[in-house]
C-alpha positions, 0 to 999 in steps of 0.5 A: 638560584633563590627559586632552586633553593626554595624548591629544594627546601620544600622537597626536603620538608616533603621527604621527611614526611613522605608516607611509606604507603601510597595514596590513591592515584600516586606512585608508591614510595617505600622507605627502603625503595630505590625510588626514594632517595639515592646518595652517591659520590661523583668523581671527575677526572683531572684536566690540564688546568692546574686547579683541576689537575687532581680532579673534583668530587661532589655528592649526587642526591636523587629522588626519582619519584619526585624527579629531583636530581642534583649534584652538591658541589663546593664552588668558589667565586670566579669573578676577576676580583676574587683571584687575589682572594684565592691566593690569599687563602680567602676565596669565598666558597659555598656548597651549590646545588647544580642539576645533574644534567647541567653538571655532567654537561659541563664535565663533557665540555671540559673533556672530564670523565665522571664516575658514580659510587653509591653510598651504602646509607640507610634511608634516614641517613640519606634524608639527613644528608640531603637536609644537611646539604640543603641547609649548607647551600642556603647559607651565604658564602662563608667558607674560605677555600684552602687546599688542605681543609676547605676543599671538595674532599673535606666537604664530602667527608664532613657531610657524610660523617654528619649524616651518620647516626651513632656511627662513624667511618672506619678507614680499614685499609689506607693506600701507602702513599697517603701515609707518606710524609714530606710530600711523597704522597703528593708526588705519587698523585701528581706523577703523571703531570711533572710540571704540576707536581713541581709547582705543587711541591714548590708552593706547598713545601715538601715538608708540609704534609708531615703534620697532617692527618690522612683525611687532609691528604686525600684528593678527589682522585684518591677518594674512591680508592679509600672509600671503596675499602672503608666501613661504616662502623656502629654498635650494630656492626659494620657495613661497607661505605659503598654499595654496588659497582661504580657507574661511568656517567661521562667518558673522559676525552681530555687526558693531561698531556705529558711533555718530554721536557720535564722539569728535571730535563729543562733545569739540567739543560739550564744548569749546563748553560749556566756552567758554560757561561761561567766558563766563558766568563773566566776563559773568554772574558764574556763579562756581558753575558755573565752579567745578563745571566746574573740579572735574570737569575737574581730576578727569578730568585727574587720573584719566586722568593716573594711568592714563596714567602707570601704563600707560606708565611702570609696566607693559609692557601697551602697550610704549609708550616714551613717551606724548605725552598725558601732557603735557595729561593728567597728575596734577600740576595737581590735586596742585599745587593741593592742595599750593600752591593757597593761595600768593599767587603760585600763579596764575602756575602757571596761566599756565605750564600754559596756555602748555604746553597752547597749545604742545601745541595748536599742535603738533597740526596739525604732527605726525601723532603727535597728533590733533584729538580730543586737541587738543579736550580740551587746548583745554578745559583751556587755556580754564579755566587761562587764565581762572583765571590772568586772574581771579587776575591781575585780583584781585591788580591791585586796590588793597589 
């Protein structure tokens, strides 16, 4: 890596002083020639792995005359001890220069497709872009990965903006799904992977993107669509951000699989099962099965609640201001049961929580912030808490 950095640093120094005419015995390199410097956006397709389910992007820099070709990519450390940092929102990230053939070989291995979109930059801007990328690469890992503002998309946007000389990117036409609030943009981008969509929406909170600008909502797979219509605007007019036509570098062979057992179907079945168990408890006296069901639901609610509290309130991983799903999924029910479950009036807590859950269910169709999958989960909890309240109320009503 140190040798690579030294080579790139030397290359940038040379590129800044390459003459516009050729010397004897050397290949001619003109400042406006295609063999001077070429800058492109590289976009990789999604895979079945959750962290790459929205694709990946990088910047490719080429200098054919010097036989240099690298992909500059934002990478995080992948050592076993770094996974906890990842969920803290503190994973170290840095820009890495990877030889393009090596980068593409890894994409082929993962079955990803790779497309290239050439940037319409002046040769001065391409020099500045390569210089900025190289300077960033020379720094030790100092960035903290975050799904919102420290990711591969933001790396590309910031580097391109920094390379422009007295110009800026003008987003002429923005896809409608990137202007949607309350998680609808994320739902659109993950519509082909329902389980990943459910996980993303659950962890980030449906309301999270209401506060964020369009640039923060973009993902690698949406970047070509946005950049393809964008303009570079300056005092001398404007020009398109891309030039030419996209080039397919690697054919996609691994397509995200779609299971018929979607979250909606699975949670619908589970809700029916919970209702059936509750009916059996009241009509057939199946108390043992009901207790097992309550234990499982309470444990799941506690685990999910702790995770949501952690990712929403204690970390910056998803940059969510608030997560609505902390209302039905939080650690309080189990904690209250363990602490005060033997109190004679504890059953009234079941009534209070049932009312809260029912209100959450009623609010779901009235707001785009919530969805049917989480409504079904909430209905499971509400069914059991209502049953436990009525059961204890019936017991307390019996003559002593």
